[in-house]
N, C-alpha and C positions, 0 to 999 in steps of 0.2 A: 504493500499500500504505499503511495507516494504521500510524503509529508511536505508542508510548505517549507521553503528554503529561507533560513534566516538571512536578512539583508547584509549582515556582517560576515557571512560565510563567503570568504574570497580566498582563492587559491592562485599561487604563482608557482612557475617553474624555477628551478635554481638560477636560471639566467634572468628572472624577474618579469618574464612575460605572464600575463593574466591568463587563467584557464577558465573555460566555460563550464559552469556547474549546470548540468541538465536536470538535477532533482536529487531529492533526498528520499531514500526508500528503506523500508524494514526488509532486510534480505536475509534468508537463512544462509549461514556460512558453515560448510562442513570442512573441519580440520582434524585430521587424525581420528576419524571415526566418531567424532562428537559434532553435533549440529547446534549452532547458536545463532539466534536471530538478532540482529544488530542494525542500528541505522547506519546506512551507507550513502555517501555522496557519489553520484554518477557524473563523471567529468569527461568531456569530449577531448579527444586527441591526447589521452595520457599515454606516455610511452611504456607503462606497466599495465599488467592486466588488473592489478589491485595492490593497494598499500594498506597494511594493517597498522593502525595508529596505537598509540600508547594507551589511549582510552579503552580500546578493545582488550588489549593485553592485560591491563590492571583489572577491569571489570570482570573478566572470565577466568583469571588465574592462568593465562597462558605463560609458559616459561620458555627460555632458550638456553640450551646447553652448549657453551662455546667449544669445548674440546670435541664434542660430537657434531658440532654445527648442525644441530637440529632442535625442534620444538618438542615440547611435552606439556601435558596437563598435570 
């Protein structure tokens, strides 16, 4: 379900160009056999399929193991 995008929600590339926000959606994300629904900004012409923010990591207890270079719950 699409949510209204807050006007202060602006995103830029590392080079400073503005990115176009297409909308904010509650999307189920499946990571390591666990599905979590989280609000996700959909942005045009992003060079990555997706970027997980620190808000998602903290709210859901996702962890990163640097020696194994992998995530775990």
